[in-house]
Steps between C-alpha positions, in 0.01 A plus 500: 500500500790734574628450143151586370492823696844602377414418138193727536721782628736462204209484252344820635835680493563386143159634400583819687832528317318468166257771608783735599672433168183597315443807718866613453489509124393864492696616803839667520814326617485635855137395551579154362786467748278608789235247409752213490659608828160503661425161352826355628454634855142374503627158390740491797236622750251242378752217539589609853134501601401175332811304596461614859141375508590168341826415679498715817130564573563576869713798394239655271316688781832664585537604135154663534620674815808635320290626207258669742779667697663620176173656388443666839851646491433646155175667614665648810796620295269682260318659794830626643677603179220638279212737549333315788138404513284636781543293815142370478546381141839348577357317802216366283747390233725324750197338666378356168849381416545328837169313463588387147851400612369289787262322263784456252717338765214271604458414131860380507398238754232338282555166331749495214237426236301814582809722509632365169162550331486858625857579393434359154189711465663828605793423270271433206273798567788749541694374201213478252338830603831664417558306180142546377523870577830544323378316187149640463435744786335825392221585746635641824319397820620762748764709321544746785588222746663235281544612138630159380193300599259437214161332460649265238782399734260433788261297284786297348659426839167411661379268224829310483510482883149355532581236237825427679318469835281223358801320355714536814207398721462174309868421541503587873170325574322822591121495432402689184269748671768576762760545223277748315411699814860512609610600149251785477578617854874491447467703180280758671714545810828487305374781276357697795831468687699615199269796450506592870880491501506729192267740677730510803799581277304786345425633848874499574582615148749219427536255214603199710498403867874433484782363285585170668370285211647590155234558242221498758581761764441405860340209681154652474545566128542125455275357772217757502273252325611185685443630853127589458435198277657269757296670773184423305606134462555465871160655576340267246679202647365588846149428372551232240757222527629397159 
């Protein structure tokens, strides 16, 4: 089964590489380089997460803790180094982040099958939203908050993700209805988290939360969709056992 999971990862990354190649055809040399750097770093991050879950599952909650701490540090750094938010707004922001982080850490303690399914789904949704948007994206969703997000990218990423959820569910012995609900929920919360993170960056008037991850920015630039999506999965799992 481990071999099957890894083959799936490689297949999705090969498809992603093809999508980037197609999207890069009309881009300049610098943009092409940035896209491939981002792809390479994402490849490494994905392997760290998946291999930890598969071979060292007891360590994965600690990985979630490190991601959460990294994100908290980035938010606090922005509050101290940029035009700060009003104390009430900052307290609300930190409160929301703490709740999501706690749920994210609890998510890291779920069974391996559930965690792998969720990671696959976030990977697929993020990647194919971006690829679909770069290839055919024209209609902006919220240009003032996140100018790169398009209706076409969101539709493409969501459709592929729902199809993938059914396929992955059948491999992992997850009931079809649960796979579909999880797939839809993960897409919704991953998108909402990404949008919320973009809104926070606009409030602080910055492009990225940090520069710790080449091609991505900071921890929250990379994990802004995973943290809320994983929180949803944990909440779902509390009510329905897969």
